[in-house]
Backbone as JSON, one array per atom type, in Angstrom:
{
  "sequence": "MAVRKVKVAIIGSGNIGTDLMYKLRRSRLLELTWMVGVIPQSDGLRRARELGYKTTHRGIDELLEHLDDFEMAFDATTAAAHYHHAELLRKAGKIAIDLTPAAVGPYVVPVVNLGGHFDQKNVNLVTCGGQATVPMVHAVNRVTPVEYAEIVSTIASRSAGPGTRQNIDEFTETTARGLVEVGGGKEGKALIILNPAEPPIMMRNTVYVRVGKGFDAEAVRRSIDAMVKEVQQYVPGYHLKQPPIVDEEQVTILLEVEGAGDYLPVYAGNLDIMTSAAVRVAEDFARHLRGLADSRAESHAEEQMA",
  "N": [[130.74, 60.37, 4.89], [127.75, 61.17, 3.3], [124.45, 60.86, 4.59], [121.8, 59.16, 3.08], [118.82, 60.75, 2.17], [115.48, 60.13, 3.32], [112.88, 59.21, 1.25], [109.71, 60.68, 0.75], [106.1, 60.87, 0.49], [103.16, 62.87, 0.01], [99.81, 62.46, 0.73], [96.96, 63.95, -0.11], [96.07, 67.08, -0.96], [95.19, 69.4, 0.2], [94.82, 72.13, 2.57], [96.37, 71.26, 4.81], [98.11, 69.31, 3.71], [99.46, 70.91, 1.84], [100.73, 72.88, 3.43], [102.39, 71.17, 4.84], [104.05, 70.34, 2.78], [105.68, 72.63, 2.34], [107.04, 72.74, 4.77], [108.49, 70.36, 4.67], [110.37, 70.96, 2.77], [112.41, 72.18, 4.12], [113.66, 70.19, 5.5], [116.44, 68.25, 6.49], [116.6, 65.57, 6.45], [114.56, 64.38, 5.08], [113.1, 63.79, 1.88], [110.87, 65.11, -0.23], [108.84, 63.66, -2.71], [106.39, 63.13, -4.07], [103.17, 64.64, -4.51], [99.9, 64.0, -3.8], [96.58, 64.14, -4.92], [93.02, 64.64, -5.43], [91.61, 66.49, -6.77], [91.96, 68.08, -9.69], [92.49, 70.85, -10.14], [93.4, 71.85, -7.74], [94.96, 74.07, -5.38], [97.13, 73.13, -3.97], [98.21, 71.0, -5.54], [98.89, 72.46, -7.81], [100.87, 74.22, -6.8], [102.74, 72.31, -5.98], [103.51, 71.17, -8.43], [104.72, 73.42, -9.61], [106.92, 73.65, -7.98], [108.38, 71.51, -8.72], [107.78, 68.89, -7.96], [106.53, 65.53, -8.31], [103.21, 64.95, -9.29], [99.76, 63.95, -8.88], [96.29, 63.67, -9.71], [94.82, 61.49, -9.38], [94.57, 60.21, -7.02], [95.58, 57.79, -4.5], [96.1, 55.55, -6.02], [97.71, 55.98, -8.35], [100.09, 56.78, -7.12], [100.9, 54.39, -5.91], [101.84, 53.01, -8.03], [104.42, 53.66, -8.22], [106.42, 52.66, -6.39], [109.1, 52.75, -5.71], [109.63, 55.34, -5.28], [109.15, 56.34, -2.77], [109.44, 55.94, 0.8], [108.0, 56.52, 3.02], [104.69, 57.72, 3.73], [102.68, 60.54, 4.14], [99.44, 60.92, 5.32], [97.1, 63.16, 4.67], [94.33, 63.43, 4.47], [91.16, 62.42, 5.07], [89.56, 60.84, 7.9], [87.89, 58.74, 7.04], [88.91, 58.22, 4.47], [91.49, 57.44, 5.11], [91.28, 54.89, 6.29], [91.0, 53.26, 4.07], [93.37, 53.89, 2.64], [95.33, 53.08, 4.45], [95.41, 50.26, 4.48], [96.27, 49.71, 1.88], [98.81, 50.93, 1.85], [100.03, 49.44, 3.82], [100.13, 46.87, 2.64], [101.89, 47.5, 0.64], [104.2, 47.82, 2.02], [104.98, 50.23, 3.15], [105.65, 53.0, 5.37], [103.16, 54.64, 7.13], [102.16, 57.83, 8.02], [99.77, 59.17, 9.8], [97.67, 61.84, 9.63], [95.05, 62.19, 10.14], [92.04, 61.64, 12.12], [91.75, 58.86, 12.14], [93.1, 56.77, 13.45], [94.24, 54.19, 12.96], [96.73, 53.09, 13.46], [98.96, 53.17, 16.38], [98.65, 55.93, 18.71], [100.77, 58.76, 18.48], [102.77, 61.18, 20.02], [105.28, 63.35, 19.5], [107.15, 64.25, 21.6], [106.49, 62.67, 23.69], [105.95, 59.79, 23.34], [106.99, 58.63, 20.99], [109.35, 57.15, 20.6], [108.83, 54.51, 21.32], [107.59, 53.3, 19.19], [108.82, 52.71, 16.77], [108.79, 50.35, 15.45], [106.44, 50.17, 14.13], [104.24, 50.26, 11.26], [102.31, 52.05, 10.76], [101.4, 55.04, 12.12], [99.6, 57.27, 14.25], [98.71, 60.69, 14.51], [97.03, 61.63, 16.47], [95.18, 64.31, 17.11], [94.89, 67.83, 16.29], [94.26, 69.14, 18.68], [95.04, 67.13, 20.43], [97.84, 66.98, 19.95], [98.55, 69.42, 20.98], [97.73, 69.36, 23.69], [98.11, 66.87, 24.98], [100.91, 66.64, 25.64], [100.96, 68.36, 27.89], [99.28, 67.12, 29.77], [100.73, 64.78, 30.12], [103.05, 65.91, 31.19], [102.2, 66.71, 33.72], [101.39, 64.24, 34.72], [103.75, 62.79, 34.93], [104.77, 63.68, 37.24], [102.81, 63.54, 39.23], [100.02, 61.33, 39.69], [97.45, 61.58, 37.25], [94.11, 61.96, 37.66], [91.92, 62.78, 36.18], [91.47, 64.3, 33.03], [90.66, 67.1, 31.15], [90.08, 68.83, 28.14], [89.77, 71.85, 26.28], [89.69, 72.9, 23.09], [89.98, 75.72, 21.17], [89.48, 77.03, 18.06], [90.08, 79.11, 15.18], [87.32, 79.7, 13.14], [87.75, 80.06, 10.43], [89.99, 78.55, 10.0], [89.21, 75.99, 9.94], [88.78, 73.65, 7.74], [87.02, 71.68, 5.19], [87.77, 68.99, 5.77], [88.4, 69.04, 8.53], [85.91, 69.79, 9.59], [84.31, 67.64, 8.83], [85.31, 65.74, 10.47], [84.66, 66.19, 13.15], [83.36, 64.67, 15.21], [85.09, 62.46, 15.37], [87.34, 63.85, 16.17], [86.79, 64.69, 18.85], [86.48, 62.22, 20.15], [88.9, 60.87, 19.57], [90.83, 62.63, 20.61], [90.18, 62.62, 23.34], [90.74, 59.95, 23.97], [93.48, 59.99, 23.47], [94.4, 61.6, 25.56], [94.27, 59.85, 27.62], [95.54, 57.38, 26.78], [98.07, 58.2, 25.88], [98.73, 60.57, 27.27], [98.35, 59.75, 29.89], [96.29, 60.1, 31.73], [93.66, 58.9, 33.87], [91.04, 59.17, 33.13], [89.49, 60.91, 30.37], [88.41, 63.83, 28.59], [87.3, 65.71, 25.77], [86.76, 68.77, 24.05], [85.81, 70.76, 21.23], [85.85, 73.99, 19.86], [84.65, 76.08, 17.36], [85.5, 79.18, 16.54], [84.03, 82.06, 15.31], [85.11, 84.6, 15.24], [86.27, 87.79, 14.0], [89.05, 89.86, 13.6], [90.49, 86.56, 12.93], [91.06, 84.33, 15.7], [93.97, 83.1, 17.48], [94.92, 79.62, 17.84], [93.67, 78.31, 20.8], [94.05, 76.61, 23.86], [92.66, 75.05, 26.63], [93.53, 73.33, 29.47], [92.41, 71.18, 31.84], [93.34, 69.54, 34.7], [92.86, 67.05, 36.99], [94.14, 66.05, 40.06], [95.44, 64.11, 42.82], [95.44, 64.98, 46.35], [98.16, 66.66, 48.05], [100.37, 66.77, 46.29], [103.48, 67.8, 44.72], [103.54, 70.98, 44.0], [105.37, 72.79, 42.91], [107.12, 71.13, 41.55], [105.41, 70.18, 39.58], [104.96, 72.53, 38.1], [107.57, 72.99, 37.16], [107.88, 70.74, 35.54], [105.94, 71.17, 33.58], [106.9, 73.56, 32.39], [109.3, 72.61, 31.35], [108.35, 70.78, 29.49], [106.99, 72.44, 27.7], [109.17, 73.76, 26.52], [110.32, 71.6, 25.19], [108.37, 70.95, 23.25], [108.43, 73.31, 21.81], [110.7, 73.04, 20.31], [110.0, 71.98, 17.86], [107.63, 73.24, 17.3], [107.65, 76.34, 17.27], [105.84, 78.39, 17.91], [104.38, 77.61, 20.12], [103.15, 78.19, 23.28], [102.72, 79.11, 26.75], [99.92, 80.95, 27.95], [99.83, 82.08, 30.4], [101.33, 81.54, 33.66], [100.94, 78.18, 34.94], [97.92, 77.42, 36.73], [97.59, 76.38, 39.92], [95.93, 74.52, 42.31], [94.62, 72.87, 45.24], [93.78, 70.33, 44.25], [93.73, 70.5, 41.52], [95.07, 71.35, 38.32], [95.37, 73.96, 36.08], [95.92, 74.79, 32.77], [96.76, 77.14, 30.38], [97.06, 77.49, 27.0], [98.51, 78.72, 23.94], [98.75, 78.5, 20.41], [100.67, 79.58, 17.88], [100.88, 79.75, 14.41], [103.48, 78.97, 11.95], [103.29, 80.26, 9.55], [103.96, 79.24, 7.02], [102.47, 78.25, 4.76], [99.87, 78.43, 5.52], [97.82, 80.88, 7.29], [99.03, 82.66, 10.2], [97.3, 82.42, 12.33], [96.27, 79.9, 12.16], [97.15, 77.88, 13.98], [96.27, 75.42, 14.84], [96.36, 73.75, 12.61], [99.02, 74.03, 11.9], [100.43, 72.89, 14.05], [99.94, 70.24, 13.66], [101.17, 69.65, 11.16], [103.78, 70.33, 11.78], [104.35, 68.5, 13.85], [104.09, 66.17, 12.37], [106.27, 66.29, 10.6], [108.33, 66.17, 12.48], [107.91, 63.59, 13.54], [108.33, 62.01, 11.24], [111.0, 62.64, 10.68], [112.26, 61.57, 12.93], [111.67, 58.88, 12.52], [113.16, 58.6, 10.18], [115.76, 58.97, 11.15], [115.92, 56.69, 12.7], [115.64, 54.69, 10.71], [117.94, 55.16, 9.23], [119.88, 54.68, 11.01], [120.68, 56.68, 12.75], [120.96, 57.02, 15.72], [121.66, 58.57, 17.92], [122.32, 61.89, 19.21], [124.86, 62.8, 18.46], [125.5, 61.31, 16.18], [123.44, 62.22, 14.58], [123.99, 64.99, 14.36], [126.43, 64.9, 13.0], [125.62, 63.72, 10.59], [123.84, 65.66, 9.63], [125.56, 67.79, 9.26], [127.03, 66.8, 7.14], [125.08, 66.75, 5.19], [124.41, 69.37, 4.88]],
  "CA": [[129.77, 59.94, 3.87], [126.44, 61.75, 3.56], [123.35, 59.91, 4.77], [120.76, 59.31, 2.06], [117.54, 61.19, 2.68], [114.34, 59.23, 3.18], [111.9, 59.77, 0.32], [108.36, 60.68, 1.31], [105.0, 61.35, -0.35], [102.02, 63.45, 0.71], [98.5, 62.13, 0.19], [96.07, 65.03, 0.34], [96.65, 68.34, -1.44], [94.48, 70.52, 0.8], [95.6, 73.07, 3.38], [97.36, 70.58, 5.64], [99.11, 68.72, 2.83], [100.26, 71.96, 1.22], [101.61, 73.42, 4.47], [103.39, 70.13, 5.09], [105.02, 70.39, 1.67], [106.65, 73.69, 2.57], [107.89, 72.37, 5.9], [109.41, 69.3, 4.26], [111.44, 71.54, 1.96], [113.5, 72.58, 5.01], [114.19, 69.03, 6.22], [117.72, 67.68, 6.05], [116.53, 64.11, 6.51], [113.44, 63.91, 4.27], [113.02, 64.31, 0.52], [109.53, 64.97, -0.79], [108.85, 63.26, -4.12], [105.06, 63.16, -4.66], [101.98, 65.23, -3.89], [98.76, 63.25, -4.34], [95.29, 64.74, -4.65], [91.9, 64.12, -6.23], [91.01, 67.62, -7.48], [93.03, 68.52, -10.6], [92.8, 72.28, -10.06], [93.68, 72.26, -6.36], [96.11, 74.95, -5.21], [98.26, 72.33, -3.51], [98.82, 70.32, -6.69], [99.51, 73.48, -8.67], [102.11, 74.67, -6.18], [103.7, 71.21, -6.0], [104.05, 71.1, -9.79], [105.62, 74.56, -9.81], [108.14, 73.4, -7.22], [109.1, 70.41, -9.35], [107.44, 67.58, -7.44], [105.6, 64.73, -9.09], [101.85, 65.11, -8.78], [98.67, 63.23, -9.53], [94.95, 63.9, -9.17], [94.16, 60.19, -9.41], [94.59, 59.62, -5.69], [96.68, 56.91, -4.08], [96.34, 54.48, -7.0], [98.88, 56.28, -9.18], [101.27, 56.77, -6.27], [101.3, 53.0, -5.67], [102.51, 52.51, -9.23], [105.8, 54.17, -8.16], [106.81, 52.32, -5.02], [110.5, 53.09, -5.45], [109.74, 56.79, -5.09], [108.91, 56.78, -1.38], [109.49, 54.97, 1.9], [106.96, 56.92, 3.97], [103.64, 58.56, 3.16], [101.84, 61.3, 5.05], [98.05, 60.96, 4.88], [96.46, 64.4, 5.13], [93.01, 63.44, 3.85], [90.12, 62.33, 6.09], [89.56, 59.56, 8.61], [87.27, 57.71, 6.19], [89.83, 57.87, 3.39], [92.69, 56.76, 5.61], [91.02, 53.47, 6.49], [91.29, 52.63, 2.78], [94.78, 54.08, 2.32], [96.19, 52.36, 5.4], [95.57, 48.87, 4.05], [97.07, 49.7, 0.65], [100.19, 51.24, 2.21], [100.54, 48.28, 4.57], [100.47, 45.83, 1.68], [103.04, 47.96, -0.13], [105.36, 47.84, 2.9], [105.37, 51.61, 3.41], [105.28, 53.58, 6.66], [102.11, 55.64, 7.0], [102.03, 58.81, 9.09], [98.36, 59.51, 9.66], [97.29, 63.13, 10.21], [93.6, 62.19, 10.31], [91.68, 60.98, 13.39], [91.36, 57.47, 11.91], [93.71, 55.96, 14.52], [94.49, 52.79, 12.59], [97.91, 52.73, 14.22], [99.02, 53.76, 17.72], [98.82, 57.37, 18.83], [102.12, 59.23, 18.81], [103.07, 62.59, 20.25], [106.74, 63.23, 19.41], [107.92, 64.43, 22.83], [105.98, 61.81, 24.76], [106.02, 58.33, 23.22], [107.34, 58.13, 19.66], [110.45, 56.19, 20.64], [108.37, 53.15, 21.51], [106.76, 52.86, 18.07], [109.56, 52.66, 15.52], [108.53, 49.08, 14.79], [105.11, 50.25, 13.52], [104.13, 50.72, 9.88], [101.28, 53.08, 10.71], [101.27, 55.76, 13.39], [98.55, 58.29, 14.19], [99.08, 61.92, 15.21], [95.93, 62.0, 17.35], [94.48, 65.46, 16.53], [95.59, 69.07, 16.64], [94.07, 69.33, 20.11], [95.87, 66.15, 21.12], [99.24, 67.38, 19.88], [98.77, 70.59, 21.84], [97.4, 69.2, 25.11], [98.63, 65.63, 25.57], [102.17, 66.88, 26.35], [100.73, 68.98, 29.18], [98.77, 66.08, 30.68], [101.88, 63.92, 30.42], [103.97, 66.65, 32.06], [101.67, 66.62, 35.08], [101.31, 62.84, 35.14], [105.07, 62.24, 35.29], [105.07, 64.14, 38.6], [101.76, 63.03, 40.13], [99.01, 60.67, 38.86], [96.32, 62.37, 36.78], [92.86, 61.23, 37.81], [90.98, 63.17, 35.13], [91.97, 65.39, 32.19], [89.66, 67.65, 30.23], [90.67, 69.92, 27.35], [88.91, 72.6, 25.37], [90.46, 73.53, 22.02], [89.23, 76.74, 20.44], [90.21, 77.37, 16.84], [89.4, 80.04, 14.29], [86.43, 79.04, 12.19], [88.34, 80.11, 9.09], [91.06, 77.55, 9.89], [88.58, 74.65, 9.92], [88.35, 73.32, 6.39], [86.05, 70.58, 5.08], [88.23, 67.79, 6.46], [88.23, 69.25, 9.97], [84.48, 69.8, 9.91], [83.79, 66.28, 8.67], [85.89, 64.85, 11.49], [84.45, 66.74, 14.49], [83.1, 63.58, 16.17], [86.34, 61.71, 15.56], [88.26, 64.72, 16.92], [86.54, 64.64, 20.29], [86.72, 60.86, 20.65], [90.32, 60.55, 19.46], [91.58, 63.45, 21.55], [89.93, 62.12, 24.69], [91.51, 58.7, 24.12], [94.89, 60.34, 23.53], [94.69, 62.11, 26.9], [94.41, 58.68, 28.49], [96.5, 56.38, 26.3], [99.41, 58.79, 25.76], [98.95, 61.52, 28.35], [98.43, 59.04, 31.17], [95.15, 60.32, 32.6], [92.77, 57.75, 34.05], [89.87, 59.5, 32.33], [89.73, 62.08, 29.56], [87.3, 64.41, 27.84], [87.77, 66.76, 24.88], [85.77, 69.6, 23.37], [86.36, 71.68, 20.24], [85.0, 75.14, 19.59], [85.01, 76.85, 16.17], [85.2, 80.56, 16.88], [83.92, 82.83, 14.06], [85.56, 85.98, 15.45], [87.1, 88.47, 13.02], [89.98, 88.96, 12.92], [90.52, 85.23, 13.52], [91.88, 84.13, 16.89], [94.96, 82.02, 17.48], [94.46, 78.4, 18.51], [93.8, 78.37, 22.25], [93.74, 75.33, 24.52], [92.56, 75.06, 28.09], [93.72, 71.97, 29.98], [92.06, 71.0, 33.26], [93.87, 68.26, 35.16], [92.56, 66.79, 38.4], [95.11, 65.14, 40.68], [95.17, 63.89, 44.23], [96.0, 65.96, 47.28], [99.5, 66.44, 48.58], [101.41, 66.7, 45.27], [104.5, 68.85, 44.74], [103.09, 71.96, 43.02], [106.51, 73.39, 42.22], [107.62, 70.12, 40.61], [104.48, 70.18, 38.44], [105.25, 73.72, 37.3], [108.85, 72.77, 36.46], [107.67, 69.74, 34.51], [105.19, 71.83, 32.51], [107.8, 74.48, 31.71], [110.26, 71.81, 30.59], [107.65, 70.2, 28.35], [106.76, 73.52, 26.73], [110.42, 73.96, 25.79], [110.51, 70.46, 24.29], [107.46, 71.1, 22.11], [108.87, 74.47, 21.03], [111.77, 72.65, 19.4], [109.44, 71.78, 16.51], [106.5, 74.17, 17.15], [108.14, 77.54, 17.98], [104.74, 79.24, 18.36], [103.68, 76.95, 21.22], [103.54, 78.87, 24.52], [101.72, 79.31, 27.8], [99.38, 82.29, 28.03], [100.16, 82.54, 31.75], [101.81, 80.4, 34.44], [99.88, 77.23, 35.34], [97.16, 77.71, 37.95], [97.65, 75.15, 40.71], [95.3, 74.56, 43.62], [94.82, 71.64, 46.01], [93.57, 69.09, 43.51], [93.57, 70.77, 40.1], [96.03, 72.17, 37.6], [94.78, 74.54, 34.88], [96.98, 75.25, 31.87], [96.24, 77.9, 29.24], [98.04, 77.45, 25.92], [98.21, 79.29, 22.64], [99.64, 78.0, 19.36], [100.77, 80.46, 16.71], [101.46, 79.04, 13.27], [104.72, 79.5, 11.38], [102.99, 81.05, 8.36], [104.6, 78.69, 5.83], [101.44, 78.33, 3.73], [98.65, 78.83, 6.22], [97.97, 82.07, 8.12], [99.61, 82.36, 11.51], [96.26, 82.07, 13.3], [95.91, 78.49, 11.99], [98.08, 77.05, 14.75], [95.73, 74.07, 14.94], [96.87, 72.98, 11.47], [100.48, 74.09, 11.92], [100.99, 71.96, 15.02], [99.85, 68.9, 13.07], [102.2, 69.46, 10.14], [105.08, 70.37, 12.46], [104.52, 67.22, 14.52], [104.26, 65.14, 11.35], [107.66, 66.34, 10.15], [109.18, 65.68, 13.57], [107.75, 62.13, 13.59], [108.98, 61.41, 10.07], [112.45, 62.78, 10.83], [112.7, 60.59, 13.91], [111.66, 57.59, 11.81], [114.3, 58.6, 9.26], [116.96, 58.72, 11.95], [115.9, 55.27, 13.07], [115.88, 53.89, 9.51], [119.31, 55.37, 8.76], [120.81, 54.34, 12.08], [121.14, 57.87, 13.47], [120.27, 56.78, 16.98], [121.98, 59.53, 18.97], [122.47, 63.26, 18.73], [126.15, 62.99, 17.82], [125.38, 60.8, 14.81], [122.53, 63.11, 13.87], [124.68, 66.22, 14.07], [127.41, 64.62, 11.97], [124.93, 63.5, 9.33], [123.28, 66.91, 9.15], [126.68, 68.59, 8.74], [127.36, 66.24, 5.84], [124.02, 67.05, 4.22], [124.21, 70.83, 4.77]],
  "C": [[128.38, 60.46, 4.24], [125.39, 60.65, 3.69], [122.28, 60.2, 3.73], [119.45, 59.72, 2.71], [116.48, 60.12, 2.47], [113.29, 59.9, 2.3], [110.49, 59.61, 0.89], [107.37, 61.24, 0.3], [103.92, 61.93, 0.55], [100.76, 63.04, -0.01], [97.52, 63.14, 0.75], [96.68, 66.37, -0.01], [95.88, 69.55, -0.93], [95.4, 71.38, 1.64], [96.71, 72.38, 4.17], [98.47, 69.99, 4.78], [100.02, 69.77, 2.22], [101.21, 72.61, 2.22], [102.72, 72.44, 4.79], [104.46, 70.14, 4.01], [106.09, 71.44, 1.92], [107.56, 73.38, 3.75], [108.91, 71.31, 5.51], [110.57, 69.84, 3.43], [112.64, 71.97, 2.81], [114.2, 71.39, 5.66], [115.51, 68.55, 5.61], [117.69, 66.16, 6.0], [115.47, 63.54, 5.57], [113.45, 64.57, 2.9], [111.61, 64.06, -0.02], [109.62, 64.64, -2.27], [107.49, 63.45, -4.79], [104.07, 63.95, -3.82], [100.77, 64.61, -4.58], [97.46, 63.94, -3.96], [94.2, 64.08, -5.48], [91.21, 65.25, -7.01], [92.09, 68.23, -8.38], [93.45, 69.97, -10.42], [93.14, 72.75, -8.65], [94.95, 73.1, -6.29], [97.34, 74.17, -4.79], [98.96, 71.62, -4.65], [99.51, 71.31, -7.61], [100.85, 73.92, -8.09], [103.17, 73.56, -6.2], [104.32, 71.05, -7.39], [105.05, 72.21, -10.04], [106.94, 74.38, -9.09], [108.91, 72.18, -7.72], [108.81, 69.03, -8.8], [106.52, 66.83, -8.4], [104.22, 64.86, -8.46], [100.88, 64.21, -9.53], [97.36, 63.65, -8.88], [94.14, 62.62, -9.17], [94.17, 59.5, -8.05], [95.73, 58.64, -5.49], [97.03, 55.86, -5.13], [97.57, 54.76, -7.86], [100.15, 56.28, -8.35], [101.8, 55.35, -6.09], [101.87, 52.33, -6.91], [103.98, 52.91, -9.25], [106.37, 53.91, -6.77], [108.26, 52.66, -4.7], [110.69, 54.57, -5.13], [109.52, 57.25, -3.65], [109.01, 55.62, -0.42], [108.4, 55.24, 2.93], [105.94, 57.77, 3.24], [102.89, 59.25, 4.28], [100.42, 61.28, 4.5], [97.38, 62.17, 5.52], [95.09, 64.54, 4.49], [91.94, 63.48, 4.94], [90.22, 60.96, 6.76], [89.0, 58.46, 7.72], [88.22, 57.27, 5.09], [91.03, 57.09, 3.91], [92.45, 55.28, 5.89], [91.34, 52.68, 5.22], [92.79, 52.72, 2.47], [95.69, 53.22, 3.19], [96.44, 50.93, 4.94], [96.44, 48.79, 2.8], [98.54, 49.98, 0.96], [100.82, 50.1, 2.99], [100.98, 47.18, 3.62], [101.7, 46.2, 0.85], [104.31, 48.04, 0.71], [105.86, 49.23, 3.23], [104.92, 52.06, 4.79], [104.26, 54.68, 6.41], [102.09, 56.53, 8.24], [100.68, 59.47, 8.91], [98.04, 60.81, 10.39], [95.79, 63.25, 10.38], [93.27, 61.55, 11.66], [91.34, 59.5, 13.24], [91.89, 56.52, 12.98], [93.79, 54.48, 14.17], [95.7, 52.27, 13.37], [97.92, 53.39, 15.57], [99.17, 55.26, 17.67], [100.27, 57.71, 19.13], [102.11, 60.74, 18.98], [104.58, 62.64, 20.39], [107.49, 63.29, 20.73], [107.5, 63.49, 23.94], [106.3, 60.34, 24.51], [106.49, 57.79, 21.89], [108.39, 57.04, 19.7], [110.03, 54.76, 20.81], [107.63, 52.57, 20.33], [107.5, 52.79, 16.74], [109.39, 51.32, 14.79], [107.19, 49.08, 14.04], [105.19, 50.73, 12.08], [103.06, 51.79, 9.71], [101.2, 53.73, 12.09], [100.31, 56.93, 13.19], [98.93, 59.5, 15.04], [97.96, 62.47, 16.1], [95.12, 63.1, 16.63], [95.3, 66.69, 16.85], [95.46, 69.35, 18.13], [94.91, 68.36, 20.92], [97.33, 66.53, 21.11], [99.54, 68.55, 20.81], [98.65, 70.26, 23.32], [97.93, 67.92, 25.75], [99.98, 65.85, 26.24], [101.98, 67.5, 27.74], [100.2, 67.97, 30.2], [99.91, 65.15, 31.08], [102.84, 64.61, 31.39], [103.51, 66.61, 33.51], [101.76, 65.19, 35.58], [102.68, 62.26, 35.52], [105.53, 62.72, 36.66], [104.09, 63.56, 39.6], [100.64, 62.44, 39.28], [97.84, 61.59, 38.52], [95.06, 61.52, 36.85], [91.89, 61.53, 36.65], [91.58, 64.35, 34.36], [90.87, 65.81, 31.23], [90.29, 68.81, 29.47], [89.6, 70.56, 26.49], [89.82, 73.28, 24.35], [89.56, 74.48, 21.26], [90.06, 77.17, 19.25], [89.4, 78.36, 16.01], [88.55, 79.27, 13.3], [87.03, 79.0, 10.79], [89.46, 79.1, 8.91], [90.51, 76.13, 9.83], [88.02, 74.38, 8.54], [87.38, 72.16, 6.39], [86.47, 69.33, 5.83], [88.04, 67.89, 7.96], [86.76, 69.16, 10.36], [83.86, 68.42, 9.79], [84.21, 65.38, 9.81], [85.66, 65.33, 12.92], [84.22, 65.63, 15.53], [84.36, 62.79, 16.45], [87.35, 62.53, 16.37], [88.04, 64.57, 18.41], [86.85, 63.27, 20.87], [88.22, 60.54, 20.66], [91.15, 61.35, 20.45], [91.4, 62.95, 22.98], [90.71, 60.83, 24.95], [93.01, 59.0, 24.23], [95.3, 60.87, 24.9], [94.93, 60.97, 27.88], [95.57, 57.8, 28.05], [97.92, 56.92, 26.18], [99.7, 59.73, 26.93], [99.06, 60.88, 29.71], [97.28, 59.28, 32.12], [94.29, 59.07, 32.73], [91.47, 57.92, 33.28], [90.18, 60.75, 31.53], [88.49, 62.54, 28.82], [87.85, 65.55, 27.0], [86.6, 67.47, 24.22], [86.49, 70.46, 22.34], [85.35, 72.77, 19.97], [85.53, 75.84, 18.34], [84.55, 78.28, 16.41], [85.17, 81.41, 15.61], [84.44, 84.26, 14.16], [86.4, 86.49, 14.28], [87.74, 89.68, 13.69], [90.07, 87.62, 13.64], [91.45, 85.14, 14.73], [92.95, 83.07, 16.64], [94.33, 80.78, 18.1], [94.72, 78.53, 20.01], [93.35, 77.05, 22.86], [93.71, 75.53, 26.02], [92.61, 73.62, 28.57], [93.4, 71.97, 31.47], [92.53, 69.6, 33.67], [93.57, 68.12, 36.65], [93.52, 65.74, 38.94], [94.72, 64.96, 42.14], [95.8, 64.98, 45.1], [97.44, 65.63, 47.63], [100.6, 66.36, 47.54], [102.35, 67.9, 45.39], [104.16, 69.87, 43.64], [104.26, 72.55, 42.23], [107.1, 72.41, 41.21], [106.72, 70.03, 39.38], [104.77, 71.36, 37.53], [106.55, 73.54, 36.5], [108.67, 71.79, 35.32], [106.94, 70.34, 33.32], [106.1, 72.75, 31.71], [108.8, 73.72, 30.84], [109.6, 71.22, 29.35], [107.36, 71.25, 27.29], [108.01, 73.74, 25.89], [110.68, 72.82, 24.81], [109.62, 70.59, 23.06], [107.91, 72.25, 21.21], [110.03, 74.15, 20.09], [111.25, 72.41, 17.99], [108.19, 72.62, 16.26], [106.88, 75.45, 17.89], [107.02, 78.42, 18.53], [103.92, 78.68, 19.5], [104.1, 77.63, 22.53], [102.37, 78.95, 25.49], [101.23, 80.76, 27.76], [99.66, 82.93, 29.39], [100.69, 81.34, 32.52], [100.67, 79.47, 34.82], [99.22, 77.63, 36.65], [97.05, 76.41, 38.73], [96.92, 75.37, 42.03], [95.43, 73.18, 44.26], [94.72, 70.38, 45.18], [93.46, 69.31, 42.01], [94.67, 71.65, 39.56], [95.34, 72.66, 36.33], [95.88, 75.17, 34.05], [96.34, 75.92, 30.67], [97.33, 78.04, 28.19], [97.57, 78.22, 24.71], [99.21, 78.74, 21.64], [99.56, 78.94, 18.17], [101.46, 79.71, 15.59], [102.71, 79.72, 12.74], [104.49, 80.35, 10.14], [103.65, 80.53, 7.1], [103.66, 78.74, 4.62], [100.15, 78.87, 4.33], [98.88, 80.12, 6.99], [98.42, 81.71, 9.52], [98.54, 82.0, 12.54], [95.89, 80.59, 13.23], [96.9, 77.58, 12.71], [97.6, 75.63, 14.91], [96.2, 73.19, 13.79], [98.4, 72.93, 11.5], [101.07, 73.09, 12.9], [100.93, 70.53, 14.5], [100.96, 68.67, 12.04], [103.59, 69.49, 10.76], [105.36, 69.04, 13.17], [104.76, 66.1, 13.52], [105.69, 65.11, 10.84], [108.58, 65.8, 11.22], [109.1, 64.15, 13.66], [108.5, 61.48, 12.44], [110.5, 61.52, 10.17], [112.99, 61.8, 11.86], [112.67, 59.18, 13.34], [112.85, 57.51, 10.87], [115.61, 58.35, 10.0], [117.06, 57.25, 12.33], [116.24, 54.4, 11.86], [117.33, 53.99, 9.04], [120.34, 55.12, 9.85], [121.37, 55.53, 12.81], [120.48, 57.88, 14.84], [120.58, 57.81, 18.05], [122.28, 60.89, 18.36], [123.8, 63.5, 18.05], [126.12, 62.5, 16.39], [124.51, 61.72, 13.97], [123.27, 64.39, 13.45], [125.7, 66.02, 12.94], [126.74, 64.46, 10.63], [124.39, 64.8, 8.76], [124.38, 67.84, 8.64], [127.07, 68.12, 7.34], [126.36, 66.65, 4.78], [123.83, 68.54, 4.01], [124.89, 71.39, 3.53]]
}
């Protein structure tokens, strides 16, 4: 017997919401039903209509008139907007997957801590920098305690739309907190750089991790390599630029994220990692909701739905 897909809606018809739409079309566990925006002529709403999805430019209000059409909603708007949306979705009994830095719900990074939050109705994806770097801090911390973690995310200026630019302060604060609360560092700091270079650069992340003396350097390297492979399961363009640099008390990790090119250009890995992580989170929630708790059940269900 085939498992019924979980119906989902996207709030926000900008670059992130539109890229997310194309990724959801490949999911065997999720069924997109609505694309919600506020600008009638937006490219995202136009494309969603052409693909046969229900759309509205009246914002979340019209979506909430059709509660049977979705179980989960992705919020790809802004931090300020999500504070309003979160309360409405909570009252409606829907699961909210927050791609903004609002952090109404707990931070989740799929390969690190999602399994502990299936009881939540609102989860936050930290930031693009957080999705890229928190797994690395966690990879080090599971081998030896991280005293301090600092990350620098450099993204192409052309990949930073209005939402990203409006949320710069929230980005730095939320990412730094994610390094601590999810990554496990005792202290954290985050910086973002918008690089105007032409042609645009790929998303690059530098992770500095300070640890105590006497740790097992080879074990740290193995943990980092293993974590990279885990992230690549849903972000294939995630890779190390070179092997980790390990000295007596510091580990330096250089990462690059290449986008999949679904809607956004491949240099926009900062946006692609967010939409890829969002789909992974929603699919894991769907498995939980449908009782697909182990890989054997998942494989069987996906064979049925193929």
